[in-house]
C-alpha positions as CSV (number, residue, x, y, z in Angstrom):
1,M,3.5,-10.4,2.4
2,S,3.1,-14.0,0.7
3,I,0.4,-12.3,-1.8
4,L,3.1,-10.0,-3.1
5,K,5.5,-12.6,-3.3
6,N,3.1,-14.8,-5.5
7,C,2.3,-11.9,-7.6
8,Y,5.9,-11.1,-8.5
9,K,6.5,-15.3,-9.3
10,A,3.5,-14.6,-11.4
11,L,4.7,-11.7,-13.2
12,P,6.5,-12.5,-16.7
13,E,10.4,-10.3,-16.5
14,G,9.6,-6.8,-16.9
15,G,5.6,-7.2,-15.6
16,K,3.9,-4.7,-13.2
17,L,2.1,-4.7,-10.4
18,I,-1.1,-2.6,-10.1
19,V,-2.7,-1.6,-6.5
20,C,-4.6,0.6,-5.3
21,E,-4.6,1.5,-1.3
22,P,-5.1,4.5,1.6
23,V,-1.7,5.8,1.8
24,V,-0.8,7.4,5.2
25,P,1.6,10.1,5.6
26,E,5.1,9.7,6.8
27,T,3.8,11.9,10.2
28,T,0.7,11.6,12.0
29,D,-1.5,15.0,12.9
30,T,-5.2,15.8,14.0
31,S,-6.1,16.7,9.8
32,T,-9.8,15.8,8.7
33,R,-7.5,13.6,6.3
34,M,-5.6,11.6,8.7
35,R,-8.7,10.9,10.6
36,A,-10.3,9.6,7.9
37,L,-7.3,7.1,7.0
38,L,-6.8,5.7,10.2
39,G,-10.8,5.7,10.7
40,H,-11.2,3.1,7.7
41,D,-8.2,1.2,8.9
42,I,-9.3,0.7,12.6
43,F,-13.1,0.0,10.3
44,C,-12.0,-2.3,8.1
45,M,-9.5,-4.4,10.9
46,A,-12.8,-4.1,13.6
47,N,-15.6,-5.6,10.6
48,Y,-12.8,-8.3,9.1
49,R,-10.6,-9.1,11.4
50,T,-7.7,-8.2,9.2
51,Q,-4.1,-8.2,10.4
52,G,-3.3,-5.2,8.3
53,R,-2.8,-1.8,9.0
54,A,-1.8,1.9,7.3
55,R,1.0,2.1,5.7
56,C,3.1,5.1,4.4
57,E,5.1,5.3,0.8
58,E,8.0,4.3,2.2
59,E,6.5,1.2,3.8
60,F,4.9,0.2,0.5
61,W,8.3,0.4,-1.2
62,Q,10.0,-1.8,1.4
63,L,7.2,-4.3,1.0
64,G,7.7,-4.7,-2.4
65,L,11.9,-4.8,-2.1
66,T,11.3,-7.4,0.4
67,A,9.1,-9.0,-2.1
68,G,11.7,-9.1,-5.1
69,F,10.2,-5.9,-7.0
70,S,13.1,-3.5,-8.5
71,G,10.4,-0.6,-8.9
72,F,7.8,1.9,-7.3
73,R,5.8,4.5,-7.9
74,A,2.6,6.0,-6.4
75,L,0.2,8.1,-7.9
76,Y,-2.3,9.7,-5.9
77,L,-5.4,10.2,-6.9
78,D,-6.6,12.0,-4.0
79,P,-5.7,12.8,-0.3
80,F,-7.0,9.5,0.5
81,L,-6.1,6.7,-2.2
82,A,-3.1,5.8,-4.3
83,V,-2.6,3.7,-7.2
84,L,1.0,2.1,-5.9
85,K,3.0,0.9,-9.6
86,Y,5.3,-2.3,-8.2
87,L,8.3,-3.4,-11.5
88,K,9.7,-6.6,-11.8
């Protein structure tokens, strides 16, 4: 959260923050896509000792709101990754 808040503070009024992240669906299932997303998440946590987790689009939007951003849009590049745009 502190990274998003610092980005918000550093941006001029009307500025944009572009982030590329894996985005999981609202509900999980046994699809290959879901297994790949969650497998990647577990790989990152195990190898990099991060405290992060996979998030759905709504959770990314809520993080942005909490950091102060007023706009949000997700553009899916493929079934795995999305470009997230936060607007100040």
